[in-house]
C-alpha positions as CSV (number, residue, x, y, z in Angstrom):
1,X,89.2,102.6,142.0
2,X,87.0,100.6,139.9
3,X,88.5,97.3,137.8
4,X,87.0,99.0,135.1
5,X,88.9,102.3,136.1
6,X,91.7,100.5,136.4
7,X,91.4,98.7,133.1
8,X,90.3,101.1,131.0
9,X,94.1,103.1,132.5
10,X,96.2,100.2,131.5
11,X,94.5,100.2,128.3
12,X,95.3,103.6,127.9
13,X,99.0,103.0,129.4
14,X,99.6,100.1,126.9
15,X,98.2,102.3,123.9
16,X,100.7,105.2,125.1
17,X,103.2,103.5,124.8
18,X,102.9,101.8,122.3
19,X,102.8,105.3,119.7
20,X,106.0,106.3,121.1
21,X,107.7,102.9,119.8
22,X,105.9,101.8,117.7
23,X,106.2,102.7,113.7
24,X,105.2,103.0,109.8
25,X,101.7,103.3,108.0
26,X,98.7,101.9,107.1
27,X,98.6,101.8,103.1
28,X,96.5,100.9,100.8
29,X,94.2,101.4,97.1
30,X,91.0,101.0,95.9
31,X,88.4,100.6,93.2
32,X,85.1,101.4,94.0
33,X,81.1,102.1,93.4
34,X,80.5,105.6,93.7
35,X,76.3,106.6,95.4
36,X,75.5,110.1,95.9
37,X,74.6,112.7,93.3
38,X,77.1,116.0,91.9
39,X,75.6,119.7,90.9
40,X,77.8,120.5,87.9
41,X,76.4,123.2,87.6
42,X,75.9,124.2,91.3
43,X,72.4,125.3,91.7
44,X,71.0,122.9,94.0
45,X,69.8,120.6,90.6
46,X,71.9,117.4,91.8
47,X,72.1,114.6,88.9
48,X,72.3,111.1,90.4
49,X,75.4,108.7,90.0
50,X,75.4,105.9,91.6
51,X,77.0,103.1,90.1
52,X,79.6,105.4,88.5
53,X,83.5,103.9,89.3
54,X,85.9,104.9,91.9
55,X,89.7,104.3,91.9
56,X,91.5,105.5,94.3
57,X,94.5,105.1,97.7
58,X,94.8,106.3,101.2
59,X,98.5,106.2,103.5
60,X,97.7,106.6,107.3
61,X,100.7,106.9,109.4
62,X,100.4,105.3,112.8
63,X,103.7,107.8,114.1
64,X,101.6,110.3,115.8
65,X,103.7,113.9,116.2
66,X,104.5,115.0,120.0
67,X,101.8,116.3,121.5
68,X,103.8,119.9,123.0
69,X,104.8,120.4,119.2
70,X,101.4,122.2,119.7
71,X,99.9,120.9,116.2
72,X,97.9,117.9,117.4
73,X,95.3,116.4,120.3
74,X,96.9,113.8,123.0
75,X,95.3,111.0,122.8
76,X,92.0,109.9,124.8
77,X,90.6,106.4,125.7
78,X,86.9,105.9,126.4
79,X,84.2,104.0,126.4
80,X,86.2,100.8,123.9
81,X,87.9,103.9,121.9
82,X,90.9,105.5,121.5
83,X,90.6,109.3,119.5
84,X,93.4,111.7,118.5
85,X,93.7,113.9,116.4
86,X,97.1,114.7,114.3
87,X,98.2,115.3,110.7
88,X,97.9,111.5,109.2
89,X,96.1,110.5,106.8
90,X,96.5,110.9,102.9
91,X,94.5,110.3,100.0
92,X,93.5,110.5,95.9
93,X,90.5,109.1,94.0
94,X,89.4,109.6,90.7
95,X,86.4,109.4,90.8
96,X,83.4,111.2,87.6
97,X,86.9,112.4,85.1
98,X,88.1,114.5,88.2
99,X,91.0,113.5,90.2
100,X,90.4,114.8,94.6
101,X,93.4,114.6,96.7
102,X,93.9,116.5,100.4
103,X,95.9,118.9,99.1
104,X,96.1,121.1,102.1
105,X,96.9,118.9,104.6
106,X,98.6,121.5,106.9
107,X,95.3,123.0,107.9
108,X,92.8,120.3,109.3
109,X,93.8,117.6,111.7
110,X,92.7,114.4,110.3
111,X,90.0,112.8,113.8
112,X,91.2,109.2,114.2
113,X,89.3,106.4,116.0
114,X,90.8,103.0,117.1
115,X,87.3,101.2,118.3
116,X,86.1,98.6,120.1
117,X,82.9,97.1,122.0
118,X,84.2,93.9,123.0
119,X,83.2,92.4,120.1
120,X,83.6,94.3,116.7
121,X,86.4,96.4,115.6
122,X,87.1,99.3,113.3
123,X,89.4,101.9,112.2
124,X,88.1,105.5,111.5
125,X,89.5,108.2,109.4
126,X,87.7,112.0,109.3
127,X,89.5,114.2,107.6
128,X,88.9,117.9,105.9
129,X,90.4,121.0,104.1
130,X,89.1,124.7,102.8
131,X,87.4,122.2,99.9
132,X,87.0,118.0,100.6
133,X,85.7,116.0,102.9
134,X,86.5,113.1,103.8
135,X,85.9,110.0,106.2
136,X,87.5,106.0,105.8
137,X,86.5,103.3,107.8
138,X,87.4,99.8,107.9
139,X,86.1,97.6,110.1
140,X,86.2,94.1,111.1
141,X,82.9,92.6,112.8
142,X,85.0,89.2,114.3
143,X,87.0,91.9,116.6
144,X,90.9,91.2,115.3
145,X,91.5,94.3,113.4
146,X,94.3,95.0,116.1
147,X,95.1,94.4,120.1
148,X,95.8,96.9,122.6
149,X,94.4,100.4,121.0
150,X,98.1,98.9,119.0
151,X,98.6,100.4,115.6
152,X,101.3,98.6,115.7
153,X,98.8,96.0,115.5
154,X,96.6,96.5,112.9
155,X,96.1,93.0,110.5
156,X,94.3,93.8,106.9
157,X,93.2,90.2,106.3
158,X,91.1,91.2,109.2
159,X,89.2,93.9,107.5
160,X,85.6,93.6,106.4
161,X,85.6,94.8,102.6
162,X,81.8,94.4,103.1
163,X,81.4,96.7,105.5
164,X,84.3,98.9,105.4
165,X,83.8,102.4,103.1
166,X,84.8,105.7,101.8
167,X,82.7,108.9,101.8
168,X,83.2,112.3,100.5
169,X,82.7,115.4,99.3
170,X,83.4,119.5,98.7
171,X,82.2,122.2,100.5
172,X,79.5,123.5,99.2
173,X,78.1,120.0,98.3
174,X,78.2,120.0,94.6
175,X,80.2,116.4,94.9
176,X,79.7,113.7,97.9
177,X,79.7,110.2,97.4
178,X,80.2,106.9,99.5
179,X,82.2,104.4,98.2
180,X,81.1,100.5,98.4
181,X,84.4,98.9,97.5
182,X,85.0,96.5,95.0
183,X,88.2,95.9,95.1
184,X,90.7,96.7,98.3
185,X,93.8,96.3,99.2
186,X,95.7,97.4,102.5
187,X,99.2,96.5,103.0
188,X,100.1,94.0,99.8
189,X,97.0,92.6,101.3
190,X,94.2,92.6,98.3
191,X,90.7,91.7,99.0
192,X,87.7,91.7,96.9
193,X,84.0,90.9,97.0
194,X,82.8,88.1,96.2
195,X,81.0,87.4,93.2
196,X,77.7,86.6,92.6
197,X,78.9,83.2,91.1
198,X,81.4,82.4,93.9
199,X,78.4,83.3,96.2
200,X,76.7,80.6,94.1
201,X,78.7,77.8,93.8
202,X,79.8,77.9,98.1
203,X,75.4,77.9,98.4
204,X,75.6,75.2,96.4
205,X,78.6,73.8,97.9
206,X,76.6,74.0,101.4
207,X,73.6,72.4,100.6
208,X,75.5,69.8,99.0
209,X,77.8,68.8,102.2
210,X,75.3,66.3,103.6
211,X,75.0,64.8,101.0
212,X,78.5,63.9,101.1
213,X,78.6,63.2,104.0
214,X,76.2,60.7,103.6
215,X,77.4,58.8,101.2
216,X,80.5,58.5,103.0
217,X,78.8,57.3,105.7
218,X,77.6,54.8,103.4
219,X,80.6,53.2,101.7
220,X,82.1,53.1,105.6
221,X,79.4,50.8,106.7
222,X,78.7,49.0,103.1
C-alpha cells in the first residue's frame, strides 16, 4: 500500500469521524451585482441585466444524515476532494424584482464538495429542483478554509470574496446569472470588496513606504 493511499485513507477516516461528531450550520447573506440575461417572453430573446443588484441568503447544514436512510450518498474522498450528496443547502435571493428560493429541496439532493489541492481550498454546493438550479462557491486561495475536510473547522474569515460567487438559473433558462459579491457575511463575519478609493490609498501607501523608511534612517544617522 502506497504512502499516498495511507494518507488519503487516514484523511477520509478523520473526515468521517468528524461528520459523526460535529454539528452546525454555515449561514450567510450577501449583496451582489448580476451579470447574465433574461428572457421574459421565453421566446429565446434575451435582455441583458448586467449590473442589476441581487440580495440573498443561504444556509448549509454540515450534519450529514445517516447513509442508511436511503436519502444520501456516503462521502467519498479522492484526489483532494471530499464529495457527498445530501439535503443540506437552502437559499433565497431577490433579483430582477423576483423572490427565488429552493422550495423543492426534498426532491433534489445537493452536491457538496470540499476541495483542497494543497494550496487553495474551496467549498462548492450545487443543487436544483423542478424550477431552479444554483451553484455557490466559497474560495480561499491561501488554503486556510478548513482542515482535514472537516466542516466544523470552516473559517469564514479566510473566504476570498473576490473569488467566491453564486450562480443561478431556472429550468428553461429564461433567467440566469452569475453574481459577483459586493458584500458577504458568513457566520457573522462581514467581508467587503475594497472600494477603488481604498485600493488607491493602499497603493499610494505602498509607494510611499520606501520614502518613509529612508527618512527614518536619515533621522537615526543625523
